[in-house]
C-alpha positions in Angstrom: -77.7 114.1 -32.2 -76.5 116.7 -34.0 -78.8 118.6 -35.8 -79.4 119.7 -38.9 -81.5 122.7 -39.8 -83.2 123.3 -42.9 -83.6 126.4 -45.1 -86.5 127.2 -47.6 -83.5 127.2 -50.3 -81.5 124.3 -49.0 -85.0 122.3 -49.6 -85.3 123.7 -53.0 -81.5 122.9 -53.9 -82.1 119.2 -52.6 -85.5 119.6 -55.3 -83.3 120.3 -57.6 -80.4 117.3 -57.1 -83.6 114.6 -57.2 -85.1 115.9 -59.9 -82.4 115.2 -62.9 -82.6 111.5 -61.1 -85.9 110.5 -62.0 -86.1 108.5 -64.6 -89.1 108.5 -67.8 -92.7 109.4 -66.0 -94.7 109.0 -63.3 -98.7 108.0 -63.1 -98.9 109.1 -59.4 -97.8 110.6 -56.0 -98.3 108.9 -53.4 -97.1 111.7 -50.4 -96.8 110.0 -47.1 -97.9 112.3 -44.5 -96.7 113.9 -42.9 -93.3 115.2 -44.1 -93.6 114.1 -47.8 -96.6 116.8 -48.2 -94.2 119.8 -48.7 -92.0 118.0 -51.5 -94.2 115.6 -53.0 -96.4 119.6 -53.3 -92.7 120.3 -55.2 -92.5 118.1 -57.2 -95.4 116.8 -58.3 -95.8 120.6 -59.7 -92.0 120.1 -60.7 -92.7 116.4 -62.8 -96.3 117.7 -64.1 -97.9 115.0 -62.3 -101.5 115.5 -61.7 -103.1 112.6 -59.8 -101.7 113.1 -56.5 -102.9 110.6 -53.5 -102.1 110.2 -50.2 -101.3 107.4 -47.7 -101.3 107.9 -43.4 -99.8 105.4 -41.3 -99.7 104.9 -37.6 -97.5 102.3 -35.4 -98.9 102.3 -32.2 -96.3 103.8 -29.9 -95.7 100.9 -27.3 -92.3 99.3 -26.3 -93.0 96.2 -28.6 -93.2 99.0 -31.3 -91.3 96.9 -33.6 -93.4 93.7 -34.1 -96.5 96.1 -33.9 -98.8 96.3 -36.6 -99.3 99.5 -38.4 -102.7 101.1 -38.5 -103.6 102.9 -42.2 -105.0 106.0 -41.1 -105.8 106.7 -45.1 -104.6 104.8 -48.3 -106.0 105.4 -51.7 -108.0 102.5 -53.2 -106.3 99.9 -55.2 -107.9 101.2 -58.3 -106.5 104.1 -58.1 -102.7 103.3 -58.5 -103.4 99.7 -60.6 -101.4 99.7 -63.0 -99.5 103.1 -63.1 -95.9 104.0 -61.9 -96.9 105.2 -58.3 -93.5 108.0 -57.6 -93.8 107.6 -53.2 -92.8 110.9 -51.6 -91.8 111.3 -48.0 -88.9 113.6 -46.2 -86.7 111.1 -44.6 -85.8 107.4 -44.8 -84.8 106.5 -41.2 -85.9 103.5 -40.1 -88.1 102.9 -43.2 -90.8 100.4 -41.4 -93.4 103.4 -42.9 -92.7 104.1 -46.1 -91.6 100.7 -46.9 -95.3 100.0 -45.8 -96.7 101.5 -47.9 -94.6 100.4 -50.4 -96.1 97.2 -49.9 -99.1 98.0 -49.4 -99.0 100.3 -53.1 -97.5 96.4 -54.3 -100.9 94.9 -53.4 -102.4 97.5 -55.3 -101.2 96.3 -58.7 -99.0 99.6 -58.9 -95.3 99.3 -59.6 -93.6 102.0 -56.9 -90.5 104.0 -56.2 -89.1 105.7 -53.3 -88.4 109.5 -53.4 -86.7 111.3 -49.9 -84.4 114.7 -49.1 -82.5 112.7 -47.0 -81.5 108.9 -46.8 -80.0 107.6 -43.3 -78.7 104.0 -44.0 -77.4 103.6 -40.5 -80.8 103.7 -39.2 -82.2 101.2 -41.7 -84.2 98.6 -40.6 -84.7 97.5 -44.8 -81.7 96.3 -47.0 -83.4 98.0 -49.5 -83.2 101.8 -50.3 -84.6 104.7 -51.7 -85.0 105.0 -55.8 -83.8 108.3 -55.3 -82.5 110.9 -52.6 -80.7 114.1 -52.6 -78.7 113.7 -49.8 -77.4 110.9 -47.1 -77.2 111.7 -43.5 -77.1 110.6 -39.9 -77.9 113.7 -38.7 -81.6 114.9 -37.2 -83.2 116.6 -40.0 -85.9 120.0 -39.3 -87.2 121.3 -42.3 -88.5 125.3 -42.3 -92.2 123.5 -42.4 -91.9 121.7 -38.6 -90.7 125.3 -37.1 -93.0 125.7 -34.2 -96.1 127.7 -35.3 -99.5 127.8 -33.1 -102.6 129.8 -33.7 -101.9 132.4 -31.7 -99.2 132.7 -34.0 -101.8 133.9 -36.4 -102.8 137.3 -36.9 -106.1 138.7 -38.4 -106.2 141.5 -40.6 -109.0 144.0 -40.6 -110.9 144.0 -44.2 -109.5 146.8 -45.9 -112.0 150.1 -46.3 -113.8 149.6 -50.0 
């Protein structure tokens, strides 16, 4: 599979492409962890969304995973979503299992969700629906700048400056 390595400049360009698509204001943002945290933070700032929430979903890793029921590791209480226009943000729409699980639960809470992603992969999607907002269409494996390999060994503590 071909890989697409992005820089922070590439991400800025994708965000710049997304922003003009978004109509009206949103009452809240729901970022899907972990991929939606960085683009969600940038979009929340640009759109001045102050009510920012997170959702974490896990699907079992098994041979029957397409039939598996997801586990919500984290999801806001219904009253935080009810009667709000909610922008759900993730980095990529691939199979779309996670993001559509989040969308469904957001709708069940009484919200009006709309989905934004940086990359839409229609050939991988298991759903006929698509995100309301996307910056690019691809069939490549996307590697975002925040996905670079880092470890605790990369962190260097600075000595305190003498005062």
